[in-house]
Residue, then its C-alpha position, 0 to 999 in steps of 0.5 A: m498494548q497492541g501497536k497500530f498498522i498503517t498502510f500507504e496506498g495509491i497508483d504509481g506516481a501518487g507520491k505515497s512514498t514521500h510521505i512515510g518518512f514524515v509519518t515516521d518522524y511524527l510518531t517517533t517524536r510522539g513516543k511511538q516505536v515505528v517499524s517501516s516496511r514495504e510489499p511486496g517485500g519486507t522479508p528476506l523471502g519477500e525481497k526475492l519475490r518482490d524481484l520476480l514480481l516486478h520484472e518477470k512476466m507471469h500469469l495474472e493468478t501466479e502474480a496474485l498468488l506470489m503477492f500473497a505468499s509474500r504478504r503472509e510471510h510479511i505478516a509472520q515475520v514483520i507485521a504481527p510480531n511487532l504489533a504484538d510488541g506494541k509498536w506502530v507498523l507502517s507498510d508501503r502498500f498492502t492488500d488493497a494494492s492487490f485488489a487495485y492492481q491484480s483485480g482492478g488493473r489485471g482483471l483477476a475475479r474479485d471473489k478469488m481476491e477475496a478468498l485469498e484475503a480471508w485465507v491469509h489475514h482473516d484476522l488482520q486489517p490496517d487500523l488506517t490506510l492512507l490513500f494518496d490520489v492523483p489524476l493519471e496524467v499528474a502520476r505519469q508525469r511523476l513517473d517519467a521524471t524519476r527512475t527506470l520503470d518496473k513492469f507495472e510502472r510501464e503499463q498504459a493509462d487504461f490500467f492505471a484508470r482501472c487500478r485507481a477506480e478500484y482504490l476509490r471503490r475500496a475507500g467508498q466501502d471502508p471509509g472508516r479505515i481508508v482516507v483519500v488524501d489529495s495528492t495534487r497539493g503541496i507537500d506542506e498541505i499534505q503533511a498538515e492533513l496527515a498530521d491531523i489525521l494522525s493526531r486523531l488515531l493517537 
């Protein structure tokens, strides 16, 4: 039986990474084999590209191409084989993030993003995307309280406003796949909603 593919999205500081462990535990206790990964990254090559993408300045088209290069390897080495084995694959970001950051935030033409998406994974989309959404000021407060910031996290508020708007546009276009989760609430309340969403997917 083919596994399921779940992605976690949101602007930096939205709290998505906090809930990946909960979803992993929820599915595991219900008998599912779970593989957790991330983008950019997820493979040895992808992790090398991740380091470049998060810390080196580059042309926006170079950035988008490297993101999709990492994604192609991620699909080939991790996502597709594990789904074929019946495992559930969780990914911290996928192509919605490229639309949000490279198109929404950076301003790369959307038709170029759509062409890359069609080339790299025309036959693969997540079964479920959890989009953790917070106001910009909440996201910024969370980031400022954590760690050394990468080049994306150091962007200004207007950049994140454009990213968030693109995420919400994508959610409006595909409400059957993308579920917007209000991430301003307490963890227990959010995870109760996640449990309800997952129970329907199961």
